[in-house]
C-alpha positions in Angstrom: -148.7 105.3 -81.0 -147.8 103.9 -77.8 -148.8 100.1 -77.0 -150.4 99.8 -73.2 -148.2 97.4 -71.0 -149.4 94.2 -70.6 -151.0 94.0 -67.1 -150.2 91.2 -65.0 -150.6 92.8 -61.2 -154.3 92.3 -60.4 -153.6 91.5 -56.7 -152.4 95.3 -56.7 -155.4 96.2 -58.0 -158.1 95.6 -60.8 -159.5 97.6 -63.4 -162.8 99.1 -62.9 -165.6 97.1 -64.7 -167.4 99.4 -67.4 -170.7 98.2 -65.5 -169.6 99.4 -62.2 -168.8 102.9 -63.5 -172.0 102.8 -65.3 -174.0 102.0 -62.1 -171.5 104.7 -59.8 -172.4 107.7 -62.5 -176.3 108.5 -61.5 -174.6 109.2 -57.8 -171.7 111.2 -59.1 -174.3 113.3 -60.8 -178.2 113.6 -60.1 -178.5 111.6 -57.5 -176.5 113.5 -54.6 -178.8 112.6 -51.3 -177.2 112.4 -48.5 -178.6 109.1 -47.0 -179.0 110.4 -43.9 -181.3 112.9 -44.9 -185.2 112.3 -44.4 -186.2 113.9 -47.9 -186.6 112.4 -51.3 -183.0 112.9 -52.0 -181.6 111.3 -49.2 -184.2 108.3 -49.2 -182.9 107.5 -52.8 -179.4 107.2 -51.7 -180.3 105.3 -48.7 -182.0 103.2 -51.2 -178.9 102.4 -52.9 -177.2 101.8 -49.9 -179.1 99.4 -48.6 -178.9 97.5 -51.8 -175.2 97.7 -52.3 -175.3 96.5 -48.6 -177.2 93.4 -49.4 -175.3 92.4 -52.6 -172.2 92.6 -50.5 -173.4 90.2 -48.0 -174.7 88.1 -50.6 -171.0 88.0 -51.9 -169.6 86.6 -48.5 -172.2 84.4 -47.6 -173.3 86.8 -44.6 -176.8 85.8 -43.4 -178.0 89.6 -42.8 -177.0 92.4 -44.5 -176.4 94.5 -41.1 -173.5 92.4 -40.7 -171.7 94.7 -43.4 -170.0 97.8 -42.6 -168.6 100.1 -44.9 -165.3 101.4 -44.6 -162.7 103.5 -46.6 -160.9 100.0 -47.6 -159.4 96.6 -46.3 -156.6 98.7 -44.0 -159.4 100.3 -42.0 -161.4 97.1 -41.9 -158.3 95.7 -40.4 -157.9 98.2 -37.8 -161.5 98.7 -36.9 -161.9 94.4 -36.8 -158.6 94.1 -34.8 -158.2 97.0 -32.3 -161.9 97.4 -32.3 -162.8 93.6 -31.0 -160.1 93.6 -28.8 -161.0 96.9 -26.8 -164.2 95.5 -26.5 -163.2 91.9 -25.2 -160.9 93.9 -22.8 -162.1 92.9 -19.4 -161.6 89.3 -20.4 -158.3 89.1 -21.5 -155.2 91.0 -23.4 -153.6 88.6 -26.0 -153.8 88.6 -30.0 -152.5 85.8 -32.6 -151.7 86.2 -36.0 -149.5 84.9 -38.3 -146.0 85.7 -39.5 -147.1 86.5 -43.4 -150.4 88.8 -42.5 -151.1 92.1 -44.5 -149.1 94.9 -43.1 -152.4 96.5 -42.0 -153.2 93.7 -40.0 -149.4 93.6 -38.2 -149.7 97.5 -37.5 -153.0 96.8 -35.8 -151.7 94.3 -33.6 -148.7 96.8 -33.2 -150.9 99.3 -32.1 -152.5 97.2 -29.6 -149.1 96.4 -28.1 -147.6 99.7 -27.9 -150.6 101.7 -27.0 -153.0 99.2 -25.0 -150.6 96.8 -23.2 -151.5 93.7 -25.1 -149.6 91.0 -26.0 -149.4 89.7 -29.6 -148.3 86.1 -30.7 -147.2 85.6 -34.4 -147.1 81.9 -35.5 -144.8 80.8 -38.1 -146.0 79.0 -41.3 -144.8 76.5 -43.5 -142.5 76.5 -46.7 -145.8 77.4 -48.7 -147.1 79.6 -46.8 -149.6 77.6 -44.6 -150.2 78.0 -40.8 -151.3 74.7 -39.0 -154.0 74.9 -36.9 -152.7 73.2 -34.6 -149.8 75.5 -34.5 -152.5 78.4 -33.5 -154.0 76.1 -30.9 -150.5 75.8 -29.2 -150.3 79.7 -28.3 -153.8 80.1 -27.2 -154.2 81.3 -23.4 -157.0 81.8 -21.4 -156.6 85.7 -22.1 -156.5 85.1 -26.1 -159.3 87.4 -27.5 -158.8 87.3 -31.2 -156.9 85.0 -33.9 -156.5 87.2 -37.3 -155.5 84.9 -40.2 -155.4 85.9 -43.8 -157.8 83.9 -46.2 -155.5 84.6 -49.0 -152.2 85.9 -49.0 -151.1 89.0 -51.2 -148.2 87.8 -52.3 -148.0 83.8 -52.9 -151.7 83.5 -52.9 -151.6 80.6 -50.4 -155.3 79.8 -49.2 -155.7 79.1 -45.2 -157.5 76.6 -43.5 -159.8 78.5 -41.8 -162.5 76.3 -41.1 -160.0 74.2 -39.3 -158.9 77.5 -37.3 -162.7 78.4 -36.1 -162.9 74.5 -35.3 -160.3 75.6 -32.5 -161.4 79.0 -31.9 -165.3 78.9 -31.5 -165.5 76.6 -28.8 -163.3 78.7 -27.1 -165.1 82.0 -27.8 -162.0 83.7 -29.4 -163.0 85.8 -32.1 -161.5 84.8 -35.6 -160.6 87.7 -38.2 -159.5 87.1 -41.7 -158.3 89.6 -44.1 -160.3 88.4 -46.8 -159.3 91.0 -49.7 -157.7 89.1 -52.3 -160.0 86.0 -52.3 -163.4 87.6 -52.3 -163.9 88.5 -55.7 -163.0 84.6 -56.9 -165.8 82.9 -55.1 -163.7 81.1 -52.7 -165.0 83.4 -49.5 -168.0 82.3 -47.6 -168.4 83.5 -43.8 -170.6 81.1 -42.9 -169.0 78.0 -44.1 -165.8 79.3 -42.9 -167.0 80.0 -39.5 -164.9 83.4 -39.4 -166.6 86.2 -37.1 -164.8 89.3 -38.8 -163.7 89.8 -42.6 -162.1 92.3 -44.3 -163.2 93.1 -47.8 -162.1 95.7 -50.4 -163.9 96.7 -53.8 -160.9 97.8 -55.9 -159.5 93.8 -55.9 -162.6 92.9 -57.5 -163.2 95.3 -60.3 -164.9 98.1 -58.1 -163.6 101.6 -57.1 -160.5 102.5 -54.9 -161.5 104.2 -51.4 -164.0 101.8 -50.1 -164.5 98.7 -48.4 -166.2 96.8 -45.8 -165.9 94.7 -42.8 -168.3 91.4 -42.2 -169.2 91.4 -38.6 -171.2 88.6 -37.3 -174.1 89.2 -35.7 -174.1 90.0 -32.1 -170.4 90.4 -31.8 -169.2 93.5 -29.9 -166.9 95.8 -31.4 -165.5 99.4 -30.2 -166.0 102.1 -32.8 -162.6 103.5 -33.6 -164.1 106.8 -35.3 -167.1 108.6 -33.7 -169.1 111.2 -34.5 -172.7 110.8 -36.1 -173.8 107.4 -35.8 -173.2 106.3 -39.4 -172.8 102.7 -40.0 -174.6 101.1 -36.8 -172.4 103.8 -34.9 -169.3 102.0 -35.9 -167.8 104.2 -38.6 -169.0 108.0 -38.5 -169.1 110.1 -41.5 -171.2 110.9 -44.6 -171.5 107.4 -46.7 -169.5 107.5 -49.9 -172.5 106.3 -51.8 -171.3 106.7 -55.6 -168.4 103.9 -54.2 -170.6 101.9 -52.1 -172.9 101.8 -54.9 -169.8 100.7 -57.4 -168.4 98.0 -54.8 -172.2 97.0 -54.4 -172.5 96.5 -58.3 -168.8 94.6 -58.5 -170.2 91.9 -56.0 -173.2 91.8 -58.0 -171.6 90.7 -61.0 -169.6 88.1 -59.1 -172.7 86.5 -57.7 -174.5 86.6 -61.0 -172.0 84.9 -62.4 -171.7 87.6 -64.9 -167.9 87.7 -65.2 -165.1 85.0 -66.5 -164.9 82.0 -64.1 -162.0 81.4 -61.8 -161.4 78.4 -64.0 -160.2 80.4 -67.2 -158.2 82.9 -64.7 -156.1 79.5 -63.4 -155.8 78.3 -66.8 -154.3 81.5 -68.1 -152.2 81.5 -64.8 -150.9 77.8 -65.4 -149.9 78.6 -69.2 -147.9 81.5 -67.8 -146.2 79.2 -65.3 -145.8 76.3 -67.5 -143.9 78.4 -70.0 -141.8 80.6 -67.2 -140.7 77.1 -65.7 -139.9 75.9 -69.0 -137.9 78.4 -70.6 -135.9 80.0 -67.2 -133.8 77.5 -65.9 -133.6 77.2 -61.9 -137.1 79.5 -61.8 -139.3 78.1 -58.7 -142.6 79.0 -57.7 -143.9 80.1 -54.3 -146.7 79.4 -52.8 -148.9 76.2 -52.1 -148.9 74.2 -55.6 -153.0 73.9 -55.5 -154.4 75.9 -53.0 -153.8 79.2 -53.7 -155.7 81.9 -55.6 -156.0 81.1 -59.4 -154.5 84.1 -60.8 -151.3 84.3 -58.5 -147.8 83.4 -59.5 -145.0 84.1 -57.4 -142.0 83.4 -59.2 -138.3 83.0 -58.1 -135.6 83.8 -60.7 -132.0 82.6 -59.4 -129.4 85.3 -59.8 -131.5 87.8 -61.1 -133.2 91.3 -59.7 -136.4 91.2 -59.9 -136.2 94.8 -60.0 -133.7 95.5 -62.4 -135.7 92.6 -64.7 -138.9 94.7 -64.8 -137.3 97.7 -65.5 -135.6 96.1 -68.5 -139.2 94.6 -69.8 -141.3 97.6 -70.0 -144.1 96.0 -71.6 -145.2 94.3 -68.5 -146.8 95.8 -65.6 -146.0 93.5 -62.8 -144.3 93.9 -59.3 -142.0 92.2 -57.0 -144.0 92.0 -54.0 -146.8 93.8 -52.4 -148.0 97.2 -53.6 -147.7 98.0 -50.0 -144.3 97.5 -49.7 -143.0 99.3 -52.6 -140.1 101.7 -52.4 -138.9 99.9 -48.7 -135.8 98.4 -49.8 -136.5 95.5 -47.2 -137.3 91.8 -48.8 -140.6 90.8 -48.6 -141.4 89.7 -44.7 -143.7 87.1 -46.4 -140.9 85.5 -48.6 -138.5 85.8 -46.0 -141.2 83.8 -43.7 -141.4 80.7 -45.7 -137.8 80.5 -45.9 -136.5 82.5 -48.8 -133.2 83.9 -48.1 -132.9 87.7 -48.7 -131.4 87.6 -52.0 -134.0 85.0 -53.0 -136.7 87.3 -52.0 -134.8 90.2 -54.4 -135.1 87.8 -57.2 -139.0 87.2 -56.9 -141.5 88.9 -59.4 -145.3 88.6 -58.3 -147.4 88.1 -61.5 -150.8 88.1 -61.3 -153.7 87.4 -63.7 -157.0 88.4 -64.1 -160.3 88.4 -65.6 -159.5 91.0 -68.1 -156.2 88.8 -69.3 -155.8 87.3 -72.8 -154.1 84.4 -74.1 -152.1 86.6 -76.4 -151.3 88.7 -73.2 -150.1 85.7 -71.4 -147.9 84.5 -74.5 -146.0 88.1 -74.9 -145.6 88.3 -71.3 -143.8 85.1 -71.0 -141.6 86.1 -74.3 -140.5 89.1 -73.1 -139.7 87.5 -69.6 -137.9 84.7 -70.6 -135.9 86.9 -73.1 -135.1 89.6 -70.4 -134.2 86.6 -68.1 -131.8 85.1 -70.5 -130.0 88.1 -71.3 -129.8 88.8 -67.4 -128.8 85.3 -66.3 -125.3 85.4 -64.6 -122.8 83.4 -66.9 -122.0 79.6 -66.0 -118.8 79.3 -64.0 -115.9 78.1 -66.3 -114.0 74.9 -65.4 -110.3 74.9 -64.4 
């Protein structure tokens, strides 16, 4: 009988909650109506979509459920937010600002504006913990800046940004503030009203929902140009027949979080701290990346000097983890996030991303620590002999 590896890659994706699956099943079978249809089948589907929209709005602290637009995922939401908002604001300017450690979807959207629409884009550096200073954002703003995009929590090192402070700079200037919040929404950390953001990208599969469904929070009154046009669904911002089962699943996953029907973040943080403590004690020279306190509760980015992280994971078949963002797998290039916080290329290649989640157990943590420490000891470079 084969034993499943210990899953420590919750920032790449999370296992779907069984309660989410149960909520989706009727809409994969007997509740098959198109929510745009006027008959009873369509009305039932439309009610389910409205309920899910309200639940996602509640999750992020939106004031109105119509501020939620469903997409295929956070990548599409990022592009709609950045390109759609910039194009809508084009008569007023042609400059966007982001940071050096954003998700590649955000960087690609900014690049699209530069390459195809004549915009200019500025990437602001971060400190060694991966935090951008609000005053550094302020320093690069111009009269032509229309949008600033700063992720809430980094997908590799987990660092949380000071969005409220950044909003205090952008809002008085009439500059739109977008955040990729795919990583933070599932941990009770995201309140769009408190943070003052105008746009927030979300993804269901990061919070134990289904893959292939995301959402964009759009503050009421904000103008966004649609990138996908057609039948006028999603307030005309995202044409196409809604993926009702996935939308229902997203809503169910969000509802479980707002109800408090899941293990609380402090439990996940305690497990992460336990794993971190064991590995720092047992692997000489190991260091943690990201902010020591202001980071995602389950994140552990660990650099192991002299050890190729990919080789270590190849040896430790009993653990499912990664060396960085799942979006970068196979690129062969060191993580742009890790080099942006000052790691050398060799240090970046020696870095593991271990992410603990709500399904992790004490036993998982202890066994993973044993396996990783043992493998690291066998791979560690031999100490130099004295002459």
